[in-house]
N, C-alpha and C positions, 0 to 999 in steps of 0.2 A: 837790612834784609831779614826775612823770616821764612821759616819752612815748617810745615806740619806733615809728617809722614804717618799715615794711617795703615797699619798692617792688620788684616783679618786673617787668621790662620785657616787653612784648608778651604779656601773660597774658590769654588768652581765658576769659571767665566760663563759657561752655558746655563747657569742658574741666575744670571743677571740680565736685567732689561737692556742695558747698553749693548749686550752681545746677542740680542735677539730673543731672549726668553720672554714668553708671553703669559706665563702662569705664576711665576714667583714674584711677589711684590717687593721691589727694591727702589722705592721712589727717591730716596736720598742719593743713592749711588747714580741713579738715572739723572737726577738733577745736577750732580757734580759733572757727569759726562756732558750734559747739555751746555755747561759753562766751561768745559775743558776739552781735553784731547783724549780720545780713546785709542789705546794701542792695540792693534788687531793681530800682532805677530810677536807677542811677548812670551818668553819661555823661562823656565826654571834653569838653574845651574846644578847645584849640589843639593841632595835630599838626604834625610828629611829635615826636621825642624831646625836643629842647631847648625848643621852644615849650611843650610840656607841662610841662617842669620849671620854666620861668619862671612858669607858673601855680601849681605847688606852692609856689614861693618867694614870689610876690607877691599871690596871690588875685585876679588880674586876667587877662582874656583877652589873648593875644598876637597872634592871627592877624588882627585888624582893622587892625593898624598896621605890622607888619613880619614878615619871614620868620624862619627859624632864626637865632638870634643870641645874644649875651651878655646877662647881666644889665646893665641900663642904670644909669648913675650916679644917676638920680633914683628908682630903684625902692626901695620899702620892702620889704626881704626878710626872710623868716621868721627865719633864724638871727640876723640883726643885731637885729631887734626883740626877740628873746628875750634876747640879750646885754645890750641896754639895760635890761632888767628883772632882770638878775642871774642868768639861766638859762644854764647851760653847754650848749653844743651840740657834737656830734661827728658827722662824716660818715664812713662806711665804704662804699666802692663799688668796683666793677670796671667802671663805666661810663666808658669811655675818652673819650667825647665831651666830658666835662667838661674835658679837658686838651688839646683840639684848638682850632684857630682857629675861632671862632664859639661856643665854650663858656666864654668867660672870665667870671670873677667869681662863678661859682656856689658854688664851694667856699670862697672866701676869707671869706665871712661867718661861717663856723663857727669856734668857738674852736680846734678841732683837726680834722684830717681824715687819712684813710688810703686809699690807692689800691692795688688789686691788678690786675696787668696780664695781658693775653693774649687779650682778646676780639676777635672779628671781624678788622678790619684794623689793630688797635693795633700800631704799629711797635715791637715788643718784642724778639723773637728776631732777632738781627742776624747776617746772613750776607752778606758782600760780594758773593758770586756768586749769591746767592739759591738757592731750592729749586725744583726742577721741579714744575710743577703736574700732578697725575695726570689721566688721562682722567676726565671728569666731565660731568654734566648741570647745568644751572643755573649758579651762580656758584662760583668757587674762585679763590684767588690765592696767590701765593708766600708773602706774609707770614703769612697765616693758617695755611698748611701748616707754616711754621717754628714758629709759636707752638704748634701741636699737639704738636710733639716734646717740649715741656716740660709737656704735659698728658696724662700717660699714666694714672696712678692718679687715682681720683676726687678724692682730697685735693689733687692738683696743680692742679685747675681753679680759675680765679679766683673763681668763685662760692662754692664751699666754703671757699676761703681767706678770703674776706670774712666769711663767717659765723663761722669759727674766730676771726678777729680781733675780731668783735663779742662773742663769748662771753668772750674774754680781757679786753676792755674792761669788760664787766659785772663780771667777777671782780675786776678791779683797782679798780673804783669802787663796790664793793658797799655801802660805808657812806655813799656820797654821796647828796645829794638835790638837787632842782631842776636836772634835766638833760633834754636832748632828744637822742636817738640816732636818726640816719637810716641805715638799713641798706639798701643798694640793689644789686640784682643785675641785670646785663645779661641773664642767662637769665630766661625761655626765648626771648629774641630769637634770630633766625637768625644764623649757621648753627646748625642744630639738632644740635649735636655733643655727645654724652655717651658714657659708657663703655658697652660692649656689653651689660652686664647689663640696662640699662634698656630697650633696644630689644628684647632677648630676652623681657623681661617681657610685651611685647605681640605676641609671635610674629612679629616682623619677619623675613621670609624673603628680603628683597631681595638679589639677587646680580648686579645691574647695576653700572655705573660709580658712582664717588663721587657722591652726590646728597643733600646735607643743607642746601642753600642755594639755594632757588628764585630765579629772576629776578623782578624787579618787573614783571610782564607778565601777559598772558593765558596760560592753561594750554595747553601744546602736548604735554605728556608723556602717556604712557598711564596707564590706571587703576592699574596695579601701582605705578607711580612715585608717584602721588598717595597711595595707601594707605601707601607707605613713608614719605613725608614726614609724614603725619599721625601715624604711629607714632613717628617720630623726635621730633616735637614733644611727643607724649605722654610719651616717655621722659625728655626734658629737663625737662618740668614735674615729673615724679615725682622726679627727682634733686634739683631745686630744693626741692620740698616736703620731702624728707627733711632737708635742711639747715635749712630754716625750723623743722622740728620740733626739731632740735638746739638752736636758739636759744631756742625756747619752753621746752624742758626745762631749759635753763640758768637761765632766768628763774624757773621754778618752784623749782628747787634753791636759788636765792638768795633766795627769798621775795619776788620782784618782781612776781608776777602780780597780787597784790591791791592794789598801790599804783601801778600803771602803766597809762596809756592806751596800747593797742596798736592800730595802724591798719595794715592790709594792703591794698594796692591796686596799680594798674598805670598806665602812661601811655596805653596803647592796646592793641587787639588786632591781628589780622592775618587775611588771607584765606588759606585752605588749600584752594583750588580751588572754593569756593562762588562761584556766579555766573560760574564759569570764569576767576577771577582768582587770581593769587598775590600775597601780601604786602599792601602798602598804597600810598598816595600817588597812584596812577594812576586808580583806579576811584572810583565814587560811594562815599560814606561809609556803607557797610552796617553793620548791627548787629554783625557779627563784629569790626569795627574799633572802633566807637564806644560800644557799650553794654558797660561794663567792670565788673569785680568790685570790691567794697569791703566789707571785713569789719572791724568795730570791736569790740574787747573793752574794756569799761569797767572801771575799777578795782573790785575786788571781784566781778567777774562780773555786774554789774547788767544786767538785761534779757537774761540769757543765753538763747540759742536762739531769739531773736525775729527778725522781719523788719521792716525799715523800707521802706515803699513810696514815700516822699517823693522828689520829683525833685531829685537832687543832682548835683554836677559836681566836676571836678578843682579848680576855684578855691575850693571849700569846705574843702579840707584845711588851708590856711594859717590862716584864722580859727578853725578848730576847735582847733588846737594852741595858738594864742595864748590863746584863751578858757580852755582847760584849765589853763594856767599863770597865769591871772588877769592877763594882759597886755592893755593897751588895743589896740584894732584901729586900724591906720593909716587915714588919712582916705580914701584912694583905692582900697582893696581893695573888691571887690564880691562876694566869696563870702559864703555864709550858714553860720555855724557849725553843724556837724552836731548839736550838742547841741539846737539849736532844731528840727531835723527829727525828732530822736529823741523829743522830748517833745511834738511836735505844735504848737508855738507859732509857728513860721514856716517857710515853704517857698516855693519859686518856682513860678510857673505855667508858665514856658517856659525852655528851655535852648537856647543857640546853640552851634554848634561848627563847626570847619572848618580847612582849610589856608589860609595866606596866598595870596591871589590866585586861589583856586578857588571852589567853591560856598560859599554861606552856608547852613547847615543849622539847622533849628529843630525842636524836639519839645516836646510837652506830655505825653509819657509814653504816649500812645495813638497819635498820628500822628507821622510824621516827614516834613517837607517839605524838599526839597533845591532851593534856588534857585541855578541855574547862571548863569555870566556870559553876557551876550547878544552879546559880540563875540569873535572868534577869539583875539585877543590877551589876553583876560581883563580888559581895561582899561576906562576909565582907572584907573591904579594907581600909587601911590607907597609906598615904605617910609619910615617916620618913625623916626629913631634918633639917639642921641648916639654910637653905636658903629658906624661904617660898615664892618662886616664883612659880606661878601656872603651868607654862609650857612654850610653845613657845610664848614669847612676851606678857605675861599677868601676873598680880598679882592674887593671890587668892582673891576672892571677900570679902569685909569687913564683910558681914554677916557670912561668914565661919570662920573668925578669932576668933569669940567668942567660936567656938566649938573646937579650937585647944587645945591640952594638951601638957605638957612638961614632959619629964622624961629621964631616962637613960635606954636604951633598948638593946644595943649591945656592945660587947667587941671590934668588929672590927673597931669601930670609937673611940677607946681609951676611951670608956665609957663616952663620953661627952654628955651633955643634948641635946635632939632633940625635935623639934616639931613633934607631932603625929596628922596628919591632916586627917579628914574624906575624903574619895575619892570614886569615882564611877568607876567601870570597865565595861566590856562588852565582850560578846562572839563575834567572827567574824560575819560579816553581810552576810547572805546567799543570793544567787541569787534569783531573783523573782521566786516564785513558789517552791522554795526548802525549806526543813524543817529547823527550827532554829538549831543553833549550841549549844544552851544552854543545857548542860548536854550530848551533843553528841560528843563523842571523836573519833578521827581519827587515823588510823594506816596504814602505807604504807611500803612496801618493796621496797626501792628506788634502790636496785640493779637490781631486776627483772622489776621494773616499775619506771624508773627515772622521768617520766612525772606525776607521782602520779595520774593516771587515775582510779586505781582500789583500793577501800578501802578494807582492810583486816579485817577479823574477826578471831582472834586467841587469845583466853583467856589466854593461857600460856605466850605468848609474852607480852600481855598487862599487866598481873600481874607482870611480871618481871620488866617492866618499872615503874609500880606503886611503887614497892619496891625501885627501884633505885631513883625515884623522892623523896621519903621520906628521903633516905640517903643524897642526894644532898642538899635538903632543910635544913636538920639538920646541915650539914657541913658548910653551908653559914649563919647560925644563922637567917634563914628566920622567919619573924613574924608568929605567930600561924595562923593568918587569911589566909595566903597563902595556908595552908593545907585545911582549912575549905571551902574556896571559890571554891576549886577544888573537893570537896567531898571526901577528904582524911582524915585519922586519924592522928593527930599530933604525 
């Protein structure tokens, strides 16, 4: 048995041909969908990057218990579970968050791993005096500008180098069996930097200052700048798609397409000025961020060209791969193998998703209900962890350490002792002039209103979601403060 998991970061489904896009060129992903199954109702779980990856690894939601952080010592993780059953695993990535503080232990479960540098603010190209940052809109920084001096030709970019390494790995191991290969590209995550030919493909005529990395904020730029960003993003998707195509072509050449499970997905999407927001993290969790692509090619091309409408999530990837390799599922994972969704034997009625300390969001595939915190501080709230790293690349401050408690709080972590750390949450940030989201809950019918432009008032639907949130929180052993902060009864 063999599996290739392809993860492209920040990939919006509505920019892909299999999901109806008619202007962004993604022939490789479209070809994969033609030979596979397109999941039309696939959703995130925990956001952003590392919380989502912990779900890929563990098949459990992260956001109910802690913020961005490492793999925990008690986690049953995908590559280690495979290794226990004699399946070799290899990671190839340019996602530098794996190698920062707060990203510990994700790569160490693999038998082997390979890392290609240069994305975003990866501290790679080293200049003592730094490089001047040019005039720009949005974000730019010295280290990213320095990295770009090493990324001139398309083949120099870390994403293409990662794919080239994956092709080399497949060639080297062409006679092997029983392996799992995870190929993970940071693209098309911002900054939306690619070679000129890909922007020209979309007639990008921008002649203003450098602008390929919007702030995480509401939109203040003019329509021409918005159009430019969307074309930059489209160009980076097309460049990424080209290299995914090279990987799939190599698999065909090696005769691997008919005996390998191929999964292509993402961790989350992004806002490109919809609802007047850029990026993610700050705003309500609109469809552009949370309803994500998933394409699966079964060995032999079974069910080619079909669509699966079952409600699926990020946490389902881990048990899917274990099931394909005939490995038993660990006791505390909560995902549903996609095999059961594809043959119609099992699926979920509801999916929950969110950021730690922000809204708890739930969908049944027709409606989305966003339950926001009822207090300004988003609390009461604690992070529960064996690894007291504060988040993305920082430790918890020393003055907070004295407030930490230790105890045994959950059975899903094998009842091992955890730190209980005071935390602060928040409701989403409203646009200028809009009312606060504190205690203001949102309901949308995404079948009738996929752009989520019309808030619904339907007390019957809302009450049903409140009941289901309580059931889901109970099933996940959510701490009692997760109910209280949302104005719910435990």
